[in-house]
N, C-alpha and C positions, 0 to 999 in steps of 0.2 A: 496184889502188890506188883509183882515181876510182870506180869500179863499186861500190865497196866504202860509200864517201862517200854517195855516189847513194841506196843503199840505207839507210845509217843516218839521211840527213836527211828521206826520205820516213816511216821509222817514225818519228822524233822529231816530226815534225808530224802523223802520225796519231794517236800517243799523245796528244800537246797537246789537240787536236780531241777524242778519247774523253775526257780528262778534263774538258776545259768541261762536256763534254754531260752528263757525268756528276755534275758541280758544280751544273749546272742542275735534275737531277731530285733529288736527294737533298735530304731536308727540313733545312731549317738548325735545330740546336740540339734535333732529333729530333721536328719538328713540321713537318707536310706543310705547304708553301705556302696549301696552299685554306684549311687548319685556320687559319693566322696571319693571312689574310685574313679568315674569317669570323669570328674574335678581333675584329680590328679595327673591322669592323662592326658588332660586338653591343656593343663599347667605346663606338663614336660614339652607336651608339641609349641608351644607357645614361648619357653625356654630355647628351643632349638631355634626358631623365627628371629628372636629377641639377639642370639647371637650370631645370624649371619648379617643382623644391621637392618632387618625389616620388622622395623618398629612400630608401625601401624598394624600391620600382621598380626604383628605379636601381641599388643594390645586387643584386638577383637579375641583373640584366645583366652588371655588372662581374663576378660573380662566375661565370657561366657563359662570359664570355669568359676567364676565368683556366683555367676546367676546357681551353679548347681548348688554350690558349698562357699556361702557366703563369709565364713570363720576358715577359708584357706587360705593358712597365711603365707605360706611362700606363691601363691597367686596375688595376695596382696601385695607383697614387697617387691614382686616382680613387675607389675601392674604398676606402682611407684618409681621405679627405675625405669621403666617404659615412658611415661609421662614425662620424666625427667629430661629423660633424651630428646622427646618432642618438645619438651622448651613449655611444658606445660606445669612450672612450679608449686602453684596452688593446688592444684589435683593429685602431686607425686606426694608433698607435704600429708596431703588430707588421707593418702592411702598409707603411708607409712604408719602415719597416726593409727587407723583402724589396725594394722597388721600387731602393734605394739598391744593395743587392746584385747587380740586376742588373746595371747600368751605372755605378758610382761614379762616372764622369767626366761623367756628362750632365748637360743643363739641368732635366730632372726630377728626378734625383738631386739634386741642389742644393735644390729647392723641397723636396723630401721634408726634408732637413737642416733648411731652417728651420723648418718644421711641426713637426718633433720639437722643435727646441731651443724653439720659440714653449709647446707645452705644456710643457715642463722648465718653462720661466719661469714660467707660471700655477701650477705645480704647489707651485713656492717660495713665489711670494704668497698661495696659498691657504696654504699651512703657516703661514708668517708672520701672517694674518689668524687662523687658528685660535688659535695661541698667544698672541695679543693680547686676544682673547675669553677665552680660560681666566682670564688674569692680570686683565683686569678681573671676572670676577666670581668670583674667587676669593677677590677683596680684599671 
């Protein structure tokens, strides 16, 4: 009985080590760690270009990062902000929503929600101003 317990314990330890080893080598979310790292690097480059006001170039970096890692929340959020700066509001809102879906509890998702609310508020204000102008010119 003691011999069987020893063998069982050894097998448990080996399978545990094997599982850990496999876990480290498997890509997270179907994305290889090297691709995830490269996407993060490209995102940072895009953020640099965004901060320089080079929005078209920044967008291309964020899009490239998302090709490597479609669930890169920072790239999604940054691309949405870039689209907004480029006056592509519908595309921006779509990317903010995608950002929220990646991890709804994350601080980046909270920022994306606030951006969507801001755009919605601006849309309501714009509609109100248009109605006022229509009334003013129809009188």
